[in-house]
Each structure stands twice: as structure tokens, then as C-alpha cells.
C-alpha positions in Angstrom: 194.9 -77.0 272.2 193.9 -74.7 269.4 196.7 -75.8 267.1 195.3 -79.4 267.1 191.8 -78.1 266.3 193.0 -76.0 263.4 195.1 -78.9 262.1 192.2 -81.3 262.2 189.7 -78.8 260.6 192.1 -77.8 257.9 194.1 -80.8 257.1 196.4 -79.4 254.4 197.6 -76.4 256.4 201.2 -76.6 257.5 202.8 -74.8 260.5 203.2 -71.4 258.8 199.5 -71.1 257.8 198.5 -72.3 261.3 200.7 -69.6 262.8 199.0 -67.0 260.6 195.6 -68.1 261.7 196.6 -68.0 265.4 198.0 -64.5 265.0 194.8 -63.4 263.4 192.9 -64.7 266.4 195.0 -62.5 268.6 197.4 -65.1 270.0 200.9 -63.9 269.7 202.9 -67.0 268.8 206.1 -67.4 266.8 206.4 -69.8 263.8 209.2 -71.6 265.6 206.9 -72.5 268.5 204.1 -73.7 266.2 206.7 -75.7 264.2 207.9 -77.4 267.3 204.4 -78.2 268.5 203.4 -79.5 265.1 206.4 -81.8 265.0 205.5 -83.2 268.4 202.0 -83.9 267.3 203.2 -85.9 264.3 202.3 -85.6 260.7 199.0 -83.8 260.1 198.7 -85.1 256.6 199.8 -88.4 255.3 202.5 -88.2 252.6 201.3 -89.2 249.2 203.0 -91.7 247.1 205.7 -90.0 245.0 204.9 -89.5 241.4 206.5 -92.0 239.0 209.1 -91.1 236.4 207.7 -88.5 234.1 207.5 -89.3 230.4 208.4 -87.0 227.6 205.7 -84.7 226.4 206.1 -85.8 222.8 207.7 -88.7 221.1 211.3 -88.4 219.8 211.7 -87.9 216.1 213.9 -90.3 214.1 217.4 -89.0 213.2 217.7 -87.9 209.6 220.2 -90.1 207.8 222.6 -88.4 205.5 222.0 -89.0 201.8 225.2 -87.5 200.4 228.7 -86.6 201.3 229.4 -83.7 203.8 225.9 -83.8 205.3 227.0 -85.2 208.6 230.0 -84.0 210.5 231.6 -85.4 213.6 234.2 -84.0 216.0 237.2 -85.9 217.3 238.4 -85.0 220.8 241.3 -87.5 220.9 244.7 -85.9 221.2 247.8 -87.7 219.9 251.1 -87.8 221.8 254.4 -89.2 220.8 256.7 -91.3 222.9 258.9 -88.2 223.8 255.9 -86.3 225.1 255.4 -83.9 222.2 252.0 -83.6 220.8 251.4 -84.1 217.1 249.6 -81.4 215.2 247.2 -82.3 212.5 
């Protein structure tokens, strides 16, 4: 079978590239047929081990500590509510 020969000669080619090569040779095949036949043959290329967790490109810089008043601000997203259900406004 020509698909097997191409897959063994060009290990990294997947079904779409094999389909293109077969069409260039004059064989009129669809990519669905080639896909099905490639799946029946099994994996043509062993899967590589997945890459580990990637590390940051550069090291994090230390946070600048404020030296005086009003240099660091924070936001408070807590809302207050009284017992009767009304919200207090600040």
C-alpha cells in the first residue's frame, strides 16, 4: 500500500500531507479516506514526552516598599449591610 510506504519514508508526515503527495502522484483520494487508513495503521510517529512546566523568561522584581504616607493605596470591595437590609453609604 502506497500510504504505508510514504509514512515509513517520511515519518513526520501526517494524513493531510500524505493525501497531498498521493494526489500529486495522480491518485484521486480524499483526506477522509487517508485519515481512516492512517488510523487503522496506528501511530506513524511516537508521541514525544510533553514539555514540562515553562518557567518565566525573567525573574520577578521585588515589590517596592512605600517609604512615606499615601504612596500605597488599596481598594476595599466589602459592602456593609444593616440588619434591616439597607446598605450603609460611606
